[in-house]
C-alpha positions as CSV (number, residue, x, y, z in Angstrom):
1,M,-31.7,-12.3,-9.6
2,V,-28.9,-9.3,-9.6
3,E,-26.6,-9.0,-7.0
4,S,-26.2,-5.8,-5.5
5,K,-23.1,-4.5,-4.0
6,K,-22.6,-1.3,-2.3
7,S,-20.5,1.8,-4.1
8,I,-16.8,2.7,-3.4
9,F,-17.6,6.5,-4.0
10,G,-18.2,8.4,-1.3
11,G,-21.4,7.8,1.2
12,G,-21.6,4.2,0.5
13,T,-25.3,4.3,0.4
14,I,-25.6,3.5,-3.3
15,N,-26.4,0.1,-4.2
16,K,-24.6,-1.2,-7.6
17,T,-27.4,-3.4,-9.8
18,K,-25.9,-3.0,-12.9
19,F,-23.2,-5.2,-14.5
20,I,-20.4,-4.8,-16.6
21,G,-18.6,-7.4,-18.1
22,F,-15.7,-7.5,-20.8
23,R,-12.4,-9.5,-22.3
24,V,-8.7,-8.9,-22.2
25,T,-5.8,-10.4,-22.9
26,E,-4.0,-12.5,-20.0
27,A,-1.2,-9.9,-20.4
28,E,-3.6,-6.9,-19.9
29,Y,-5.6,-8.7,-17.3
30,K,-1.8,-9.3,-15.6
31,K,-1.1,-5.7,-16.0
32,I,-4.9,-4.7,-14.5
33,E,-4.3,-6.6,-11.5
34,R,-0.7,-5.9,-10.6
35,K,-2.1,-1.8,-10.6
36,A,-4.8,-2.9,-8.9
37,Q,-3.1,-4.6,-6.2
38,K,-0.3,-1.7,-6.2
39,A,-3.9,0.4,-4.9
40,K,-4.6,-2.3,-2.2
41,M,-8.0,-2.4,-4.3
42,N,-9.7,-5.3,-6.1
43,I,-10.0,-5.6,-10.2
44,S,-13.7,-4.3,-9.5
45,Q,-12.8,-1.2,-7.8
46,Y,-10.1,0.1,-9.7
47,V,-11.6,-0.7,-13.3
48,S,-14.4,1.3,-11.8
49,L,-12.7,4.4,-10.7
50,S,-10.3,3.9,-13.9
51,A,-12.8,4.1,-16.2
52,L,-14.3,7.3,-14.2
53,D,-11.5,9.2,-14.2
54,R,-11.6,9.3,-10.6
55,D,-8.0,9.8,-8.6
56,I,-6.1,6.6,-8.2
57,V,-2.4,7.6,-6.7
58,V,-0.2,5.0,-5.5
59,F,3.1,6.6,-3.4
60,E,5.7,3.9,-3.5
61,D,8.3,6.4,-1.6
62,L,5.9,6.8,1.0
63,K,8.1,4.6,3.2
64,E,11.0,6.3,2.2
65,L,9.5,10.0,3.2
66,I,8.3,8.5,6.7
67,R,11.5,6.8,7.4
68,Q,12.9,10.7,6.7
69,L,10.5,12.3,8.6
70,S,10.6,9.9,11.6
71,K,14.4,11.0,11.5
72,V,14.5,14.9,11.7
73,G,11.9,14.0,14.6
74,N,14.5,11.8,16.3
75,N,17.1,14.8,15.8
76,L,14.7,17.3,16.8
77,N,13.4,15.6,19.9
78,Q,17.6,14.5,21.5
79,I,18.8,18.5,21.0
80,T,15.3,19.8,22.6
81,M,16.2,17.4,25.5
82,L,20.0,18.5,25.5
83,A,18.7,21.8,25.3
84,H,16.6,21.5,28.1
85,Q,19.6,19.7,30.0
86,G,21.4,22.6,29.5
87,R,23.9,21.0,27.7
88,V,23.6,23.1,24.4
89,K,23.4,26.3,24.4
90,A,23.8,27.1,20.3
91,V,22.0,24.4,18.2
92,D,23.5,23.8,14.0
93,L,20.6,22.5,12.6
94,S,22.1,22.5,8.9
95,S,21.9,18.8,9.1
96,V,17.6,19.1,9.8
97,K,17.6,21.3,7.2
98,K,19.4,19.2,4.9
99,V,16.8,16.2,5.6
100,V,13.6,18.6,5.5
101,E,14.9,19.7,2.1
102,E,15.4,16.2,1.0
103,I,11.8,15.3,2.3
104,W,10.6,18.6,0.3
105,Q,12.2,17.1,-3.3
106,L,10.9,13.8,-2.6
107,L,6.9,15.3,-2.0
108,N,7.7,17.5,-5.1
109,S,8.6,14.4,-7.0
110,L,5.7,12.7,-5.6
111,T,3.2,15.0,-6.6
112,E,5.1,16.0,-10.3
113,K,4.4,12.1,-10.9
114,T,1.0,12.4,-9.7
115,K,0.3,15.3,-12.2
116,R,2.4,14.1,-15.0
117,T,-0.3,10.7,-14.9
118,G,-3.2,12.8,-14.5
119,R,-3.9,11.1,-11.3
């Protein structure tokens, strides 16, 4: 009996009925396993997507980006509150601009990594 599994591509309505098995060395297996874990996929999903030239993008620096965006949001909220209270009349946004530029550079480096790897 052939086990049928749902496809991981798109709509999810296509049943997988074909099985492909192949052998790898222990080192190759560990490398594939690490990459699959990093991409938050099982090995079958990772190998299928890789073999079919699907994009697998893992942004390791995403936590840093989120942290920086949070800092920008907090700074803007504090400035807005002070302005509404009338405690500030003019605002120097140079520190906010610097953080936004750092975030922009981080995003650019992440997209460049993606372009270089072909994914």
